[in-house]
N, C-alpha and C positions, 0 to 999 in steps of 0.2 A: 537106452542107458547101458554104459559099458559095464560088463561084469568083470571084476578083478580076476586075473588068472591066478593059478596056484603059485606061480613064481612071484607075482606081485604081492600076494598075501605073505609069502615067506620073507620077501624084502621088507615089508612093513613090520613084521615081527622082529626082524633083525635090527631095523632102525629103532624100534621101540626099546628093544633090549639094550642097544648101544646108548640111547638117550638116558635110560634108567640108570645104566652103569655110570654114565658121565655125571648125572645128577647126584648119585650116591657118592661118587668120588669127590665132587665139589663140596658136598655137605660134610664129609668126613675130613677133607683136606682143603680148607679154605685158602684162597690166595693171600698174598702178603700186600699190605698197604705201606707205601713209603711216603712219609711226610717230609717233603724236600724243600729246603730253603733255596730259592732261586737267586738270591742276592739282591742288591739295591737298584738294579736297572741295566748296568753294563752287562751284556750276556757273558762276557769273558770272565766275570767275577763269580760265576757259578762253580761249585766244586766238581772235581773229577768224579767223585762218587755219585753226586746228584745227577750228573749228566749220564752216567752209566745206567742208573736205575730208570731215568726218564726214557732212555732208548730201548729199554726192555719191557716197558709197560704195555698192557693191553688196553688200559683206560687211563686217561689223564684228566684230572680235575684241576683247573688253573684259575688264578686270581686276576684281578684287574691290574695290579701293579707289576706283574711279571713282564719282562721283555718278550713280546710274542715271537721274536726271532727264534726263541728257544723251542717253540712248538715244531719247528722244522726238524728238530732232532728226534721227535717221536717217530715211531714206526708208521709207515704209510697206512697200515690197516688199524692203527690204534683209534679208539673212540675218544674224541676231545670234548670235554664238557666245561663250559664257562660258568663259574660260580662266583664271579667278582662282586665286590661291594664298593660302592662309591658313597660320597657324602649324601645322606638322605635317600640313597637308592641302592637297595639290596636286591640282587638277582633272585636269591632265595634265602630263606631263614637258615641259620646255622644248623638247626635240628634236621632240616631236610638234607643238607650237605652230609651230615653224619650218617643219615640213612642211606644215601647213595654210596658212600664209601663202604659201608657194611654190606649192602646188598650185592655190589659187584664182587667184593672179596668172597662172599658166600657162594658165588658161582664158580669159584676156583680161579678167578682172574687176578693178574698182577696189576695193582693200582698205584699210580703216581699222583700224589697230592702236591701240586706245585704252588708254592707260596712265595710272595715277595719277601726279601730280606731273610730273616731267620724264623722258622715256624714257632719258636718259643718266645719270641720278643714281640708282644702284642700281635701275634699272628693266629691266635686261637688254636694253636697246635695242641696245647694241653687239653682243650675241650674235645678235640677230635680223637686224640690218643685215648682218653678215658672212655669214649664211646666204643672204640675198638676193643679195649680191654673188657668192657661189659659184654660185648658180643663174642668174645673169645676169638678175635681175629689177630693173626700174627702181624706185627708192624715193626717198622724201624724209623727212627728219627735221623734225618740227615741235616745237620746244622748248615745254615747258610750265613753269608756275610751280612750282618745287620746294617741297615742304613744309618743307625745311630753312630757308627764309627766310620763307615766308608764314605758317606756323603760329606761330612765335615772334612775328611781327608782329601777328597777331590776338590774341596774349596780351599785347601791349604791350611786347614785348622786342625791341629792336633788336640784331641780331647783331653790329653794330659801332657804336661811339659814341666819338668822339675823346677824351672824358673818361675812358673806361674801357678800350677796346681798339680796335685798328685791324686786327684780323685774326680770322678764324674758320675752324674746321676741321670738316668734315662727315664723320662716321664711321658705319658700319653696326654695329649691335649684334648682327646675325646672323653666324654663322659661315659662311664661303663653302665652296666645294668644296675637296676635298683639296689641289688644286693652287693654291688661292688663298692669298696671304700672310695670316698672322694679324695682328690689330691689336696693335700695340705700345703698350698703354695706359700703361706706365711712361714711354715716350718722350713720349707726348702730354701727360703731366702736367707736363713741363718747358716746354711751349709757353706763351707769354704771350698768350693770346687766348681767344675763346669756343669751346667745344666743343659741337657739335650731334650728338647720337647718335640715329640713326634706327632704328626697329624693334628697340629694345633693352630693353623693359620687363621681360621675364623675366630678362634677363641683368644687370639693373641692380645687384643686390647684388655681383656679381663685378666689374662695371665700376667701381663706386665704390671697392671694396676695392683694386683694382689701381692706380687713379689716386692714391689716398692713399698706397699703398706706393711709388709712383713719386715722391712728394714734393709732390703737390698738397695745399694746405691743407685739412684736413677742414671748415673753416668756410666754404669757398668757396660762394657762393650757387648754387642749382640749382633747376630747375623741370621738372616733367613735364606735358606737354600732351596730352590725349587727344581724339581726333576734332576736331582743330583746324580752324578756318574753317567749322564746321558749327554748327547750333543746339545740338548735343549736346556742344559743347566744354566740357572741364573742365580746370582748372589747379590744380596743387598745387605749393607751393614750400617750400624749407627749405635746410639746409646740405647739402653733399656727403655728410657722414657720416650724415645721417638721412633723405635723400630716398628711398632705396630702401624703407625701412621705412614711411615715410609713404605712398608710392604703393601698397604692398601693403595697408596698412590701409584705404585708400580704394578698394580693388578696381579700380585702374587696369589697363587691358588694351589690347591692340592694337586699332586703330592709335594709336600714341602716340610722341612723341619727347621727348628730354631735352635741356635747355639747361643748360650748366655754365659759369659765369663771372660776373664782377661786373655784367654788363649785366642780369642777372636782377633786380637791385635796382630797375631802372627800371620793371619790369613793373607793380607795384602802382599807380604814378602814371599809367601810360599804358594801363591796361586798358580801352581804348575799346570793344572788341567785347563783352566781358563786361558792361560797364556798359550798353551799348545793348541787349543781350539782357535784362538785368534790367529796363530801362526798358519794353521791349515787354511783358514778363510782368506788370508792375505794374498 
C-alpha cells in the first residue's frame, strides 16, 4: 500500500481548504437564476437580454417548447437539463424543478431557466420565482414574446384592430390544479373582444360548446394555429361551431392555440408568413 508523502498530505490539506472556502463562498454568495422567456418558436424572436444571459449560464434548465437551436448558444461546458412537460407526460414535478434551481444557485452557479414564450404567461414562472424568494436566491425575470400575440401575428391575425375589436383575452385550455379557479367560458362569451386560447386543442370541442351556450354567435370566426412561428406552422379556420371538428379532421395537435373573434377574417389577406413559406418552397 502506498504511503502518502508529506507533499501529498500538504496538497490534500490545500485542496480541502480550497473546497471549504469555495463552499463557504457559495453558501454566502449564491448564484443568480434567470427566468428567461425564449419566445414562441422562431429562435430569432428571443430577446437580446435573454440570449446574453443564456450564453453566460453555468446551468441551463429548458422546456419542451423551446427551439433547441437556442441550446447551441449555451457555453460548451454548461450543464443542460431537460425539464419539459408534454400533454399527460411530465419529465419531473414542478416542485423538483424548483429544487434543482435552488440547489444549483446555492452552489454559486449562474442558472438560466429557459421557457417557451414568456415565463409569466402560463409558464409557471411565478411559482419558480416564489421558490427562489423563499430560498433567498437572487433572480431576474427576462420577459419573452408570448405565443398569444406572436403566433396569431405569424398567421396574419392581429389580436386587436380598431375596425374589429380593441381588446383581447388570453385563456389556458388546460385545467389547473384543484385550487386553481376554473375558466368561466360562459362569461367569456359575453366579452366583446378577441379570445386567444392557449394549449387547448384537446379541449376545443368543450370550449366551443360552452362559448356557444354562453351566447357567443356560432358563426363567429375562429382559427387554430399549430407550431406557430416555425416552418411547420399550419393554420385552419372556420366558424366557432365547426372549428373543433375541422381541427380534429386535420389532425391538429399540441403545440397549438385558437383565436376566436372577427379579427380572424383579416388572416387570409395578411397571411404573410405562410405566403413567404410557400414562396421559399416553390
